[in-house]
Structures are given as structure tokens and as C-alpha cells.
VOLO-673921 format. One line per field, with one value per residue (C-alpha): chain; x, y, z. Coordinates in steps of 0.001 Angstrom, whole numbers, plus 500000, padded with zeros to 6 digits. Layout:
REM VOLO-673921
cadena	(A, ...)
u	(X, ...)
v	(Y, ...)
w	(Z, ...)
***
This chain:
REM VOLO-673921
cadena	(A, A, A, A, A, A, A, A, A, A, A, A, A, A, A, A, A, A, A, A, A, A, A, A, A, A, A, A, A, A, A, A, A, A, A, A, A, A, A, A, A, A, A, A, A, A, A, A, A, A, A, A, A, A, A, A, A, A, A, A, A, A, A, A, A, A, A, A, A, A, A, A, A, A, A, A, A, A, A, A, A, A, A, A, A, A, A, A, A, A, A, A, A, A, A, A, A, A, A, A, A, A, A, A, A, A, A, A, A, A, A, A, A, A, A, A, A, A, A, A, A, A, A, A, A, A, A, A, A, A, A, A, A, A, A, A, A, A, A, A, A, A, A, A, A, A, A, A, A, A, A, A, A, A, A, A, A, A, A, A, A, A, A, A, A, A, A, A, A, A, A, A, A, A, A, A, A, A, A, A, A, A, A, A, A, A, A, A, A, A, A, A, A, A, A, A, A, A, A, A, A, A, A, A, A, A, A, A, A, A, A, A, A, A, A, A, A, A, A, A, A, A, A, A, A, A, A, A, A, A, A, A, A, A, A, A, A, A, A, A, A, A, A, A, A, A, A, A, A, A, A, A, A, A, A, A, A, A, A, A, A, A, A, A, A, A, A, A, A, A, A, A, A, A, A, A, A, A, A, A, A, A, A, A, A, A, A, A, A, A, A, A, A, A, A, A, A, A, A, A, A, A, A, A, A, A, A, A, A, A, A, A, A, A, A, A, A, A, A, A, A, A, A, A, A, A, A, A, A, A, A, A, A, A, A, A, A, A, A, A, A, A, A, A, A, A, A, A, A, A, A, A, A, A, A, A, A, A, A, A, A, A, A, A, A, A, A, A, A, A, A, A, A, A, A, A, A, A, A, A, A, A, A, A, A, A, A, A, A, A, A, A, A, A, A, A, A, A, A, A, A, A, A, A, A, A, A, A, A, A, A, A, A, A, A, A, A, A, A, A, A, A, A, A, A, A, A, A, A, A, A, A, A, A, A, A, A, A, A, A, A, A, A, A, A, A, A, A, A, A, A, A, A, A, A, A, A, A, A, A, A, A, A, A, A, A, A, A, A)
u	(091102, 088605, 089686, 092085, 095148, 096636, 100408, 101829, 104677, 106445, 108922, 112602, 114123, 114570, 117580, 119720, 122224, 121010, 120104, 123280, 122975, 125405, 123973, 125060, 127547, 127759, 125833, 127348, 128784, 126159, 126390, 124280, 124229, 120962, 119856, 120803, 117220, 115962, 118627, 117706, 113986, 114353, 116403, 114041, 115124, 113818, 114276, 115100, 115935, 115537, 117702, 117481, 120804, 121308, 118083, 118207, 114910, 112805, 110558, 111371, 107793, 106657, 108974, 107808, 104846, 107192, 109438, 106893, 106670, 110373, 109611, 107170, 109786, 110254, 113334, 116324, 114659, 111658, 113938, 115696, 112441, 110671, 113779, 113913, 110209, 110752, 113667, 111430, 108789, 111364, 112624, 109053, 108555, 110815, 112775, 115921, 118628, 120001, 118883, 121100, 120202, 122540, 121412, 123600, 123394, 122168, 124745, 124487, 123226, 119692, 120777, 119143, 121098, 118882, 118368, 118991, 119404, 118372, 119874, 118678, 121393, 119724, 120903, 118333, 117728, 118781, 116228, 115974, 116651, 116405, 115705, 115780, 114353, 112237, 108750, 106847, 103096, 100585, 102421, 104020, 107420, 108181, 111135, 110496, 112261, 111472, 112296, 111390, 111559, 111101, 110228, 109221, 107934, 109682, 106814, 107322, 105511, 106652, 106488, 107079, 107318, 107342, 107681, 107035, 107601, 106313, 105522, 101812, 101598, 103308, 102514, 103725, 102362, 102956, 101976, 101900, 101714, 101141, 100760, 099006, 101477, 101630, 099515, 101440, 098714, 096326, 097456, 096292, 097631, 096846, 097800, 097852, 098630, 098449, 098391, 098382, 097785, 097362, 094984, 095486, 092869, 090280, 092062, 091836, 094197, 093205, 094596, 093566, 094270, 093179, 093408, 092620, 092592, 092869, 092422, 093914, 093385, 093133, 090005, 090622, 092547, 091462, 093109, 090544, 090825, 088391, 089065, 087700, 088883, 088185, 089381, 089163, 089294, 090071, 089458, 090737, 091313, 094680, 094330, 092059, 090886, 089051, 085460, 082452, 081650, 085081, 084677, 081367, 083128, 085826, 085787, 086002, 084282, 084564, 084353, 084015, 083731, 083836, 085282, 085983, 088362, 088806, 091698, 092393, 095716, 097151, 099342, 102967, 103928, 102074, 103756, 103977, 102390, 102704, 099820, 097199, 094372, 093399, 090085, 089663, 086369, 086089, 083110, 082994, 080115, 080364, 078090, 076901, 079851, 079755, 080906, 079006, 079811, 077224, 077551, 077966, 080874, 081534, 084356, 086087, 089027, 089459, 092543, 093301, 096648, 097463, 100812, 100684, 103160, 106583, 106762, 103866, 101184, 097520, 096040, 092464, 091327, 087990, 087382, 084094, 082619, 079472, 079078, 075609, 074799, 072827, 070366, 069841, 073439, 075322, 078597, 081927, 084492, 086941, 084936, 084063, 085804, 088204, 089194, 091617, 095383, 098352, 097431, 093783, 092245, 095404, 095305, 093426, 094994, 095246, 091736, 090423, 087163, 083587, 081656, 083443, 082827, 084781, 087673, 087758, 086930, 084473, 084629, 081718, 079565, 079874, 082374, 083663, 086884, 088221, 091540, 092918, 096706, 099242, 102791, 105538, 109350, 111325, 111863, 114982, 115299, 118216, 119725, 117917, 118590, 119612, 118595, 116517, 114054, 112926, 111359, 108181, 106416, 102884, 099728, 096542, 092859, 091184, 087578, 085480, 082960, 082477, 079219, 076632, 073347, 069815, 068977, 065254, 065569, 065799, 068790, 068101, 068416, 071662, 073173, 072060, 073798, 077012, 076903, 076536, 079463, 082075, 085641, 088175, 091698, 094271, 097982, 101337, 104507, 107272, 106958, 109877, 109552, 111290, 111827, 108573, 107921, 106625, 106645, 107151, 105262, 105896, 102985, 101775, 098054, 095129, 092108, 088610, 085094, 086228, 083415, 083044, 085238, 087622, 091328, 093275, 096902, 097065, 100475, 103186, 102227, 104446, 103146, 104694, 103031, 101993, 098368, 097551, 094355)
v	(675229, 677607, 681173, 682180, 684075, 686406, 686453, 689862, 691093, 693375, 695996, 695209, 695834, 699557, 700305, 703399, 705213, 707212, 710838, 712965, 716597, 719405, 722283, 725896, 726409, 730200, 730706, 727848, 730341, 731911, 734118, 731862, 728037, 726689, 723157, 722336, 721416, 724847, 726674, 724818, 725258, 728995, 729510, 730501, 729330, 729323, 726330, 728008, 725043, 721264, 719267, 715595, 714360, 711023, 710748, 708727, 707386, 708704, 711662, 714601, 715907, 712614, 713148, 716684, 715218, 713320, 716289, 719125, 719244, 720151, 723657, 724228, 723732, 726789, 725922, 723598, 720838, 721015, 720839, 717776, 716040, 716774, 715822, 712494, 711914, 712771, 710325, 707575, 708360, 708166, 704792, 703506, 703987, 700985, 702638, 703747, 701561, 704385, 707880, 710324, 713799, 716819, 720117, 723167, 726951, 728601, 730030, 732423, 735907, 735189, 733408, 734627, 734876, 732163, 730244, 726501, 724124, 720500, 717898, 714310, 712122, 709033, 705813, 704173, 700443, 698597, 698221, 694470, 692663, 688991, 687314, 683835, 682987, 680572, 681292, 679811, 679378, 677658, 674375, 674630, 675640, 677083, 678091, 681437, 682842, 686362, 688995, 692617, 695673, 698656, 702127, 700916, 704254, 706516, 706952, 704007, 701469, 697896, 694830, 691523, 687908, 685298, 681513, 679462, 675743, 674304, 671098, 671363, 674227, 675459, 678833, 681548, 684954, 688359, 691497, 695213, 697769, 701527, 703988, 707338, 710269, 711758, 708961, 705687, 703893, 704408, 702096, 699797, 696345, 693840, 690155, 687189, 683850, 680068, 678074, 674290, 672916, 669523, 669062, 665544, 665969, 666170, 664005, 666979, 668563, 672074, 674231, 677890, 680137, 683665, 687405, 690017, 693787, 695497, 699019, 699681, 702856, 704190, 705611, 707142, 704408, 701533, 699871, 699114, 696855, 696456, 693525, 691831, 688310, 685896, 682319, 679184, 676342, 672707, 670131, 666564, 663582, 662971, 659200, 656262, 656164, 659492, 659319, 659565, 663042, 664258, 662657, 664496, 667795, 667129, 669116, 672707, 675814, 679559, 682025, 685768, 687689, 691131, 691415, 694014, 693822, 696179, 695962, 697886, 696849, 698535, 695605, 696174, 693206, 690952, 687742, 687899, 691201, 692495, 694937, 696247, 694760, 693540, 693605, 692070, 691925, 690353, 690032, 688270, 688182, 685757, 685199, 688708, 689437, 686084, 682550, 679541, 679972, 682034, 682773, 685411, 684831, 686714, 686141, 688099, 687969, 689744, 689703, 691563, 691594, 692868, 693041, 691680, 691378, 689761, 690422, 688076, 688706, 687644, 687232, 686482, 685681, 685059, 683916, 683326, 682917, 682213, 680977, 681514, 679880, 681979, 680059, 676302, 675260, 673984, 675544, 674170, 672413, 675095, 677876, 676320, 676894, 674452, 674172, 672234, 671911, 673556, 677025, 676963, 674336, 672712, 669019, 668188, 667224, 669791, 670772, 667413, 668204, 668728, 667262, 664375, 661494, 658241, 660024, 662998, 666317, 668445, 671715, 673630, 676614, 678229, 678142, 679877, 679482, 681149, 681093, 682282, 682373, 683282, 683963, 684187, 684374, 681147, 679925, 681507, 683757, 682019, 684215, 687292, 690352, 688201, 684913, 683861, 686709, 685036, 682203, 682355, 679804, 679215, 678171, 677935, 677071, 676694, 675968, 676011, 674342, 673810, 672670, 673188, 674976, 674412, 677906, 677201, 677330, 680494, 682181, 680496, 677049, 678116, 679324, 676125, 674009, 676035, 675512, 671738, 669339, 672005, 670819, 672250, 671651, 672934, 672550, 674254, 674573, 676760, 679511, 680760, 684085, 684222, 687978, 689682, 687113, 683904, 681821, 678187, 676351, 673043, 672285, 669417, 669260, 667588, 667516, 667438, 667361, 665041, 664047, 660989, 661326, 663943, 663220, 664211, 664771, 663823, 664833, 666888, 668928, 671175, 674242, 676844, 679827, 683450, 683414, 681628, 681494)
w	(401274, 402845, 403219, 400471, 401684, 399071, 398945, 399671, 397493, 399919, 398798, 399122, 402555, 402947, 405143, 405077, 407265, 410216, 409675, 409464, 410610, 409985, 412022, 412020, 414875, 414563, 417827, 419810, 422322, 424587, 427655, 429865, 429662, 428250, 427410, 423813, 422939, 424030, 422021, 418853, 419385, 419912, 416759, 413953, 410509, 406945, 404651, 401358, 399138, 399163, 396762, 395780, 394408, 392684, 390686, 387511, 386203, 389119, 388254, 390525, 390594, 392151, 395143, 395913, 397825, 400141, 401015, 401072, 404886, 405172, 403850, 406732, 409461, 411740, 413827, 413754, 415758, 413430, 410363, 411738, 412605, 409317, 407320, 409103, 408411, 404726, 404604, 405976, 403352, 400573, 401818, 402123, 398379, 397790, 394976, 396854, 398352, 400466, 401510, 403395, 404626, 404844, 406414, 405779, 405803, 402614, 400239, 397320, 396630, 397863, 401058, 404255, 407520, 409009, 405754, 405435, 402497, 402907, 400576, 400197, 398680, 397235, 395611, 393353, 393222, 390098, 387325, 387940, 391203, 392091, 395406, 396893, 400287, 402239, 403496, 406427, 406003, 408250, 408850, 405430, 404129, 400700, 398573, 396883, 393827, 392735, 390139, 390833, 388649, 390988, 389765, 386315, 385019, 387513, 389991, 392394, 390231, 390773, 388522, 390301, 389200, 391953, 391909, 395029, 395520, 398781, 400572, 399725, 397239, 394086, 392568, 390248, 389464, 387919, 389840, 389020, 391837, 391556, 394470, 394351, 394387, 397863, 399388, 399397, 401395, 398476, 395708, 392949, 392146, 389399, 389664, 387300, 388916, 388950, 392190, 392612, 396090, 397736, 400667, 402048, 404789, 401982, 399360, 397010, 394527, 393428, 390627, 390450, 387464, 388100, 387720, 390346, 390799, 394196, 395494, 398945, 400959, 404503, 406132, 409555, 411439, 409189, 406203, 403501, 400452, 397560, 395261, 392176, 391405, 388585, 389094, 386977, 389490, 388765, 391509, 391347, 393636, 395243, 395047, 394309, 397918, 397706, 398905, 396604, 397950, 396826, 393418, 393023, 393744, 391117, 387908, 386725, 388065, 387522, 390363, 389881, 393127, 394701, 398183, 400852, 403807, 406733, 409205, 412409, 413928, 417025, 418126, 419061, 416848, 414428, 415660, 419477, 420506, 424054, 423819, 421420, 419421, 415958, 414120, 410664, 408792, 405336, 402995, 399636, 397141, 394222, 391266, 390366, 388070, 386278, 387006, 388298, 392001, 393891, 397581, 400273, 402641, 405875, 408346, 411097, 413493, 416837, 419040, 422278, 424138, 427616, 429424, 432974, 435842, 435472, 431724, 430964, 428327, 428299, 424809, 423725, 420159, 418486, 414896, 413110, 409644, 407654, 404067, 402631, 399250, 396786, 394630, 394532, 393867, 396941, 398037, 396821, 398965, 397751, 399453, 402819, 406150, 407810, 411451, 413597, 413838, 415544, 414231, 415347, 417674, 419008, 419872, 416658, 413339, 410565, 409364, 410603, 412375, 411282, 408335, 406630, 404267, 404554, 406242, 403863, 405525, 403567, 405504, 406961, 406078, 409482, 412334, 415421, 417346, 420480, 422274, 425605, 425971, 428634, 427435, 430062, 429963, 430206, 433776, 435319, 432213, 430395, 427675, 428940, 426797, 423827, 422211, 425215, 424635, 421383, 423414, 425491, 427646, 426388, 428291, 426214, 426160, 422718, 421769, 418606, 416341, 412609, 410998, 408266, 408884, 407694, 406457, 406689, 410469, 412519, 414166, 417523, 415940, 414264, 417547, 419276, 416651, 416949, 420717, 420403, 420294, 421066, 420614, 423047, 424215, 426664, 427224, 427447, 425421, 424034, 421397, 419261, 417446, 414049, 413799, 412811, 410080, 411664, 414802, 415820, 418561, 420328, 422638, 424757, 423958, 425702, 423311, 424798, 423386, 420577, 418217, 416014, 412935, 414411, 414223, 417289, 418196, 421868, 423199, 421556, 418470, 416362, 414537, 412248, 410638, 410644, 411746, 414990, 417006)
***
């Protein structure tokens, strides 16, 4: 519940052999010894032709944008560098299984003495590929089956069908992705999906059937996304013990919303970064394009990381959000924020703090959460340089609050309410990094500032996911 996280349909893994260079050795003998780098940099060359061998259904004109810089190279080092960059761009398109580069002297009647030909030897992906894997969400595991048709019309379009079966959520969807020629970061995607989820902390079962359209692009150092989404939502009770407030929320609703997201990410890694920062800002406006849900929703995330002595890392995070109803209709339990659990305020049960009714947690219209973390190597560094480097010792301090506001009051009253009854916790544990995909935590937590109705997890708590406070 709360913030909806769109599932990303990433391109297939793009791995190829290292760049192979066949340089001209005609001037390998020189009168005075010089560093090899200087010899290559001082040798002026002209790239006369660039070939792409192995194309089947891919349109050649689409690839000219990716290889255009090779023609601007002025010396051998520049040719090698720009060819490698072009190879990376070709692999990024997600339409080739393998890309090799061969650089050779020009041949033929029009060949110049310092002319070079660059050949990209490519192997296209099959028209239809299947995949099976497991996915780790926030304290949830899923089995994912997928079918992908890359390069549908020959210009890096991708059609994807994905089915996911998880411990709390089952979903399937069809997605179409199309990049702009010469600017892969600017792309359009259209999705049709159905998601069914169970939320035991609220005794709610939710089924969403929706369609969305996204435009992604870069502005300066930011990644921007504009999105329209239309969702038919069906809320029901998980059991006969659901509270009256949950029963009142049950039924059908239609949400049509416009949203914007901006991301600046300079972190060295998205899972356990050693340096860099992250800024995410998200706005959603519902009700002006149809539907019976009307609200303005704002939330943000900030993270800063700093490497310290002895290979330790200090990390600070801050989250916050506000849900403002538009009109007289109250907000839905499907749109509110939720807080607590091993991925946010540790030491509390999953999403089990804040407003509740007879043990069912209803979420809040505003929240904030902050975290301070110190990650250090394992004591005595067992397995250093190998498996042991995947583990880190973890010391943390978390704090936050979740509540509803009376919008007739002023900003000072709102800040005062957010500062009251702050929940916080501290502890230590072990973190395991699963590649650059997810991470696992086992922490010993000591919850503090517990309020009436909160559920706590005093002692050891296990967490798995992608996004952690």
C-alpha cells in the first residue's frame, strides 16, 4: 500500500567480448624509444569507413547515431576509445547478444596512407526470448516468468510480457518500450497490467487493473519521468476479523493521475554505496483527468554517503511525504503512506505504526523518516578480497513519524504534530549485498518511543529488499 513502485523491465544482460584492436604496425620501428601511448597519440589517422556486419532485422540507419563519433577520431588512441564507446552504446540498446570491434588499415583504390576501416561484428538477439528468475522486494520474494521480443520493428523497440508470483503479490503485464534514435535515455513506454496484493497489516486485499504511459528523458544531470496512469482498484477484506474502518474502504474506485519524478543519483552503487548522493522527488496529481480519486501527493528521498577511515562508510537518509485531499472526499487507504519495518524504521513490525483501527493499520497522510548508518568491514576481515567483502557490519539509528493532519490548522501546528510522539530505534547487525540487485539485513533492534497501538520487533529482525532507509 502507499507509494506504488513500478516494476522495471530491464533489457537482457548485455555482455560481449572485450574490444579487440588490430593496429597498423608499419611504424613499430622508431629511431628513438618513445612511450607507446605517445606514439599512438601522435599518429594522425582518418577513419574512412565504418561497417556493421551481422545485421538481420535491425535498420542500419538507426545505428548511425550510435557510431557517428567514430568518424571524428583524429589518432589511433582516439579511434580505439571512440570505438569502445560506440560498442557500449550498441550493447546498451539491448538488441545484440555480442558486439566485437575490428580496426584495420583501409584497402582499395580510394584508401589513404593513414586511412582506417572500423568494423563492428554484431550478433542479434533472437526474436523471442524467455526468462525465469526470482526477485527480492521489500521483505517479499517472487518468482518471475518473462517473454521478451527485442527489436520488434528494427529500431530497438521491445515488447515484454511478465508474470510474477510472490508471497504477498501476484501480477502480470504487457509492456512496449521505444527509445528515440540517437538518444536512448529519451524513451516512451506503454504498460497494461493487473496486480493483486495482500496487506495483512491492514487486513486488505487489493486488485489493480491499469494502463499507463511514460516518457523518460534526461535534463542536465537529472533523470525525468512524466507519467499518466489509469487504474481500476478493487479493495476487499482479507478475513472476517477486518475492522469496520477497513470494511468501509472496501469496494471499487477509479484513479486517473498525472505524475512527475526527478532523480539525481551520483552513488557508486545503488545497494551499498561507498560515496555519492541520491535525490528523488515525486509528485502525483489525481482527479483532473477523470476518476473518483482526487488528491495531490508529494514525496522525496535524500541519501548521502561518505567513506571514512578503515574502509568504513557513513550514510544518512531522509524520507518525507504529504498527501493532500482535493475536495470533500477523504483519501483512500490505497493512497496513504505506511511506515515501520526492517526496510524503514527498524525494530517495528512491517508498516505497523501510526493510525489504526482495531489492529488494522490505516496509513497516514504525512510522514517523515530519517536514518544514520555506519557500515564497517567484518571484524578481522575474514574472506577479504572475496566472499567476505559482500558482508558489512551495520550500526544504525532510525527515527520517524506518521500521522494525519488537520488542514484547517497552520504550518506550525503541522510541524508540531510531526514532532510529537517520534518513534526511534537503534541497533547493530550484519548486511549481505546480493550483487547490485538487493541486500539482506539481520539486525538486533532496540525500539524506542513506542506509541499505543504500535507493533514492535524487540530483538533480532530480518529484512530483504532494494530500498532501505
